[in-house]
C-alpha positions as CSV (number, residue, x, y, z in Angstrom):
1,M,-38.1,22.6,20.8
2,R,-37.0,18.5,21.6
3,N,-34.8,16.6,19.2
4,K,-36.2,12.9,18.8
5,Q,-33.9,10.3,19.1
6,S,-34.3,6.7,17.0
7,A,-34.4,3.7,18.8
8,A,-30.7,3.0,17.6
9,E,-29.9,6.3,18.5
10,K,-31.0,5.4,22.4
11,D,-29.7,1.9,22.7
12,A,-26.1,3.2,21.6
13,P,-23.3,3.8,23.9
14,A,-22.8,7.1,25.0
15,A,-19.5,8.6,23.4
16,S,-17.1,8.9,25.4
17,D,-16.6,12.8,27.3
18,A,-12.8,12.6,26.8
19,F,-12.8,12.6,22.9
20,S,-15.3,15.2,20.7
21,V,-14.4,17.4,18.0
22,G,-11.6,20.2,18.6
23,T,-9.9,17.6,21.7
24,A,-6.1,18.0,21.2
25,V,-4.8,14.0,21.0
26,S,-2.1,11.8,20.0
27,V,-2.5,9.1,17.9
28,T,-0.5,5.7,18.0
29,A,-0.7,3.5,15.0
30,D,2.1,1.1,13.9
31,D,4.2,2.3,16.8
32,N,4.8,5.9,15.9
33,T,2.8,8.4,18.0
34,R,1.7,12.0,16.2
35,E,-0.8,14.7,17.5
36,G,-3.5,16.4,16.1
37,T,-7.1,17.5,16.8
38,I,-10.0,15.7,16.2
39,V,-12.1,17.4,13.5
40,E,-15.2,14.6,12.9
41,D,-16.6,12.3,15.2
42,F,-18.7,9.9,13.1
43,G,-20.6,8.5,16.2
44,V,-20.9,4.9,16.9
45,L,-20.1,2.5,14.0
46,P,-21.6,-1.1,13.1
47,E,-19.3,-4.1,13.8
48,A,-18.6,-4.6,10.1
49,T,-16.0,-5.7,8.0
50,V,-15.3,-4.5,4.3
51,D,-13.7,-6.8,2.3
52,L,-11.3,-4.9,-0.3
53,G,-9.7,-7.5,-2.4
54,D,-6.7,-10.4,-1.6
55,G,-7.7,-11.0,1.9
56,L,-7.6,-7.4,3.0
57,Q,-10.4,-6.4,5.2
58,V,-11.1,-3.0,6.9
59,S,-13.6,-1.6,9.5
60,P,-15.1,1.7,9.4
61,K,-13.3,3.9,12.2
62,R,-15.2,6.6,14.1
63,F,-12.6,9.9,14.4
64,A,-11.3,11.9,11.4
65,V,-8.2,13.5,12.9
66,L,-6.0,16.4,11.5
67,L,-2.4,15.8,12.3
68,N,-0.1,18.6,13.0
69,D,1.6,17.9,9.8
70,G,-1.6,18.4,7.8
71,S,-2.2,14.5,7.4
72,L,-6.0,13.2,7.8
73,V,-6.5,10.0,9.9
74,F,-9.2,7.9,10.5
75,V,-9.1,6.0,14.0
76,N,-11.1,4.6,16.9
77,D,-11.0,5.7,20.4
78,D,-8.4,3.1,21.2
79,S,-5.6,4.5,19.5
80,L,-6.5,8.1,20.8
81,K,-5.0,9.8,24.1
82,T,-5.9,13.3,25.1
83,V,-3.1,15.9,24.9
84,A,-2.9,18.5,28.2
């Protein structure tokens, strides 16, 4: 049985082979680096931002990473490096 892809999925860039669920990664944010494992890949996200009020704007993040200290963070691939 073949899976059907929507037009948007066909046009979307392929996910990086380096980052997938189960990959051990280091996460760098605010000059801090911590290690963990990718637990969810939300796929290609829109280039949209959400205004939370008081001028604070956030954009969607592609990956959920469970850090070794038990924290869950949401990041994009520019904050990740694979751990050997």
